[in-house]
C-alpha positions as CSV (number, residue, x, y, z in Angstrom):
1,M,43.7,49.3,29.1
2,L,42.0,46.7,31.7
3,L,42.9,46.6,35.5
4,N,44.4,43.9,36.7
5,Y,42.1,42.6,40.0
6,L,45.9,41.2,41.8
7,K,47.0,44.5,41.4
8,K,44.5,47.2,41.7
9,F,41.2,45.2,43.0
10,I,43.2,43.1,46.0
11,N,44.7,45.1,48.1
12,P,46.0,43.2,51.4
13,S,46.7,46.5,53.8
14,H,43.2,47.8,53.3
15,A,41.1,46.6,56.6
16,E,40.5,49.8,58.3
17,V,38.0,49.2,61.4
18,G,38.2,52.1,63.5
19,A,35.2,54.1,61.7
20,S,33.2,51.2,61.6
21,P,29.5,51.5,62.9
22,L,29.7,47.8,63.8
23,L,33.0,48.0,66.2
24,P,30.2,48.3,69.7
25,Y,28.6,45.4,69.0
26,M,31.8,43.1,68.4
27,N,34.0,41.2,70.2
28,R,36.9,42.8,69.2
29,T,39.1,40.0,70.4
30,G,38.1,38.1,67.5
31,L,39.4,41.0,65.0
32,V,42.9,39.8,63.3
33,A,45.5,41.8,62.0
34,S,45.2,43.7,58.2
35,K,47.9,41.9,57.5
36,R,46.1,38.4,57.2
37,L,43.1,40.2,55.4
38,L,42.7,40.5,51.6
39,R,40.5,42.8,50.2
40,L,38.8,41.6,47.0
41,G,37.3,44.3,44.6
42,T,36.5,47.6,44.1
43,A,36.4,50.4,46.6
44,Y,32.6,50.6,46.7
45,G,32.0,46.7,46.2
46,G,34.8,45.1,47.7
47,W,34.9,43.1,50.3
48,V,37.6,41.8,53.3
49,I,38.4,38.1,53.6
50,P,41.1,36.2,55.3
51,V,44.3,35.8,53.8
52,D,44.0,32.2,54.3
53,A,40.7,31.5,53.2
54,G,40.9,27.8,52.0
55,L,39.3,29.0,48.7
56,N,40.2,26.9,45.9
57,A,38.3,25.4,42.1
58,D,36.4,23.1,44.3
59,S,34.9,25.7,46.6
60,I,31.5,27.0,46.4
61,C,30.5,30.5,47.1
62,Y,27.0,32.5,47.1
63,S,27.3,36.1,46.5
64,A,23.6,37.6,47.2
65,G,23.4,41.0,46.1
66,A,25.3,42.0,42.4
67,G,23.7,45.6,41.4
68,E,26.0,47.0,38.9
69,D,29.4,45.9,40.5
70,I,30.4,42.2,40.9
71,S,34.2,42.9,41.2
72,F,34.5,41.0,44.4
73,D,32.7,38.0,42.4
74,C,35.2,38.1,39.5
75,A,38.2,38.5,42.1
76,L,37.3,35.1,44.0
77,V,37.0,33.5,40.5
78,E,40.4,35.2,39.2
79,H,42.2,34.5,42.6
80,F,40.9,31.2,43.8
81,H,39.1,29.8,40.6
82,C,36.2,28.7,42.6
83,Q,32.9,28.6,41.4
84,V,30.4,31.3,42.0
85,R,26.7,31.9,42.0
86,V,25.6,35.5,41.7
87,I,21.9,35.9,43.5
88,D,19.8,39.2,42.5
89,P,16.9,39.8,40.8
90,T,17.0,43.2,40.3
91,P,16.4,44.2,36.2
92,R,19.5,46.5,36.3
93,A,21.6,43.6,37.8
94,I,20.5,41.2,35.6
95,Q,21.4,43.4,32.3
96,H,24.6,44.7,34.0
97,F,25.7,40.4,34.1
98,N,24.3,40.1,30.7
99,N,26.0,42.9,29.3
100,L,29.3,42.0,31.1
101,E,29.4,38.7,29.3
102,K,28.9,39.9,25.9
103,A,31.7,42.1,26.4
104,V,34.0,39.4,27.8
105,M,33.4,36.7,25.1
106,S,33.9,39.3,22.6
107,R,36.8,40.8,24.4
108,Q,35.7,44.3,24.8
109,R,36.4,46.4,28.0
110,F,33.2,47.0,30.3
111,S,33.5,49.1,33.2
112,V,32.4,48.2,36.9
113,N,29.4,50.3,38.0
114,N,29.9,53.0,34.8
115,S,32.9,53.6,36.3
116,N,35.1,56.0,34.1
117,E,38.2,54.1,36.0
118,D,37.2,50.8,37.1
119,Y,37.2,47.9,34.2
120,Y,36.4,44.4,34.8
121,S,39.3,42.0,33.6
122,I,38.1,39.0,34.2
123,T,38.7,36.6,31.1
124,A,36.1,34.5,29.3
125,E,37.6,31.1,30.6
126,D,37.0,32.7,34.5
127,F,33.4,34.0,33.8
128,E,32.5,30.0,32.9
129,R,33.1,29.9,36.5
130,L,30.3,32.6,37.4
131,R,26.6,31.2,37.4
132,F,23.5,34.4,37.7
133,V,20.3,33.6,39.6
134,P,18.2,35.9,39.2
135,V,16.2,35.4,42.3
136,G,15.9,36.7,45.9
137,L,17.8,35.3,49.2
138,A,15.1,35.2,51.9
139,D,14.0,33.3,54.9
140,R,11.1,31.4,53.1
141,D,10.4,30.2,49.4
142,T,7.9,33.0,48.3
143,E,7.4,36.1,45.6
144,L,8.0,39.5,47.7
145,K,8.3,43.2,46.7
146,F,11.5,44.5,45.9
147,Y,11.3,48.4,46.7
148,L,13.2,51.1,44.6
149,P,15.6,53.4,46.1
150,K,15.2,57.1,46.2
151,N,17.7,58.0,44.0
152,P,17.2,56.4,40.7
153,A,20.9,56.6,39.8
154,H,20.9,53.6,42.6
155,V,20.2,50.2,41.9
156,S,19.9,48.7,45.1
157,C,16.5,47.5,46.0
158,S,14.9,46.2,49.5
159,T,12.1,43.9,50.2
160,V,11.8,45.8,53.7
161,N,11.8,49.2,51.9
162,L,14.7,50.3,53.7
163,Q,14.5,54.1,51.9
164,K,10.6,54.0,52.9
165,T,9.8,54.6,49.1
166,D,6.6,53.8,47.0
167,E,7.7,51.9,43.6
168,Y,8.7,48.3,43.7
169,F,8.9,45.3,41.3
170,T,8.2,41.6,42.7
171,A,10.4,38.6,42.6
172,Q,10.5,35.1,43.3
173,C,12.8,34.6,46.4
174,F,14.2,31.1,47.9
175,R,15.9,29.9,51.5
176,L,19.6,29.3,51.0
177,S,18.2,25.8,51.3
178,S,16.1,25.7,48.5
179,L,18.4,27.2,46.4
180,M,21.2,24.7,47.2
181,Q,18.9,22.0,46.4
182,Q,18.0,23.8,43.0
183,L,22.0,24.3,42.3
184,G,22.6,21.1,43.5
185,D,25.1,22.4,45.8
186,T,25.4,19.9,49.0
187,S,27.7,22.5,50.7
188,I,29.1,26.1,50.4
189,D,32.3,27.6,51.5
190,L,31.2,31.3,51.3
191,L,28.0,33.2,51.7
192,K,28.0,37.3,51.1
193,M,24.8,39.3,51.6
194,D,24.9,43.0,50.7
195,I,20.4,42.6,50.6
196,E,19.3,45.6,52.0
197,G,17.8,44.9,55.2
198,A,16.5,41.4,54.5
199,E,20.0,40.3,56.1
200,Y,18.2,39.6,59.5
201,A,15.6,37.0,58.7
202,V,18.2,34.8,56.4
203,I,20.7,35.1,59.5
204,Q,17.7,33.5,61.6
205,D,17.2,30.8,58.7
206,I,20.7,29.6,58.1
207,V,21.0,29.5,62.1
208,A,18.0,27.9,62.4
209,S,18.8,25.3,59.6
210,K,22.5,24.9,60.4
211,L,23.6,25.8,56.9
212,L,26.2,28.6,58.2
213,P,29.1,28.9,55.5
214,R,32.8,28.3,56.7
215,L,33.3,32.5,55.3
216,L,30.0,34.7,56.1
217,L,30.0,38.3,54.5
218,I,27.3,40.4,55.6
219,E,26.1,43.9,55.5
220,F,24.3,45.2,58.0
221,D,22.7,48.0,56.2
222,E,20.7,49.5,59.1
223,A,24.1,50.5,60.6
224,H,23.7,53.3,57.6
225,S,20.4,53.5,56.8
226,P,18.2,52.7,59.9
227,L,14.4,51.6,59.6
228,D,13.5,53.1,63.0
229,G,15.1,54.2,66.6
230,E,15.5,50.0,67.2
231,A,18.0,49.3,64.5
232,N,21.2,49.3,66.8
233,T,19.1,46.3,69.0
234,R,18.6,44.7,65.8
235,I,22.2,44.6,64.6
236,K,23.6,43.6,67.8
237,H,20.7,40.6,68.5
238,H,21.5,39.2,64.9
239,I,25.7,39.3,65.5
240,E,24.8,37.7,69.0
241,M,23.1,35.2,67.2
242,L,25.9,34.4,64.6
243,E,28.5,34.2,67.5
244,R,26.4,31.8,70.1
245,A,26.2,29.5,66.8
246,G,29.5,29.4,66.5
247,M,30.7,32.3,64.0
248,R,33.6,35.0,64.9
249,C,33.7,38.1,62.9
250,I,37.5,38.9,62.3
251,A,37.2,41.7,60.6
252,I,34.7,45.0,59.6
253,E,34.9,47.2,57.2
254,G,32.3,50.3,57.5
255,S,28.8,48.2,57.6
256,D,30.2,45.0,56.4
257,A,31.9,42.0,58.7
258,C,33.4,39.2,57.6
259,F,32.5,36.0,60.3
260,I,34.6,32.6,60.0
261,R,32.9,29.3,61.4
262,A,35.0,28.4,64.5
263,S,34.2,25.0,64.4
């Protein structure tokens, strides 16, 4: 039987912050109580957003970094009926999305991240509100190398070579502004970035271009996979950059942070 996202993948009480490595860099006065938060997606691929996120059928969400778990993206559609652009050039991510689409359209069960327990429950009607965009999100329009992870069972690839590997593939990348223009979106309500160390460059670009969305979800990958001894400095610097630009962190979970635009 397919899992029901509204029962299993959405858990309002799941918002622990105590063990987060990001806590030292945050203004703790901005963090909200767990009862005001909603967690969408699986334990691995899920994210925390405010209960009163203000998302609806007219909302546009960009989700950069898909891998083989788009439970969060699907839950956004199922819960709020918004439109979600799934952005990832990784071949396995593209194949996962295509296989999921085939399964949904033929009403077959399909597992999340090759799990034996978690299955997508999105309907064919809701799936139409998902759009896969097979490119990378960056701070410039160019082709970049995406370095493969050390473990061949893992799917996440990194343009900054977080895991210091030799194998890579190249893919076209675009700035957020360029992607929005191509997709015909004049504004977006939510941007999620799980882009394996490339988040710093994108943060700088969207702050400079004043394209900060109302909700910004970021995984700071160096919190668990530092490139060097300056990782903490980089994390702190970019969180402060977002705060100066009017973004307030309301929740953290592990290396993930949820920001809301203050104005």
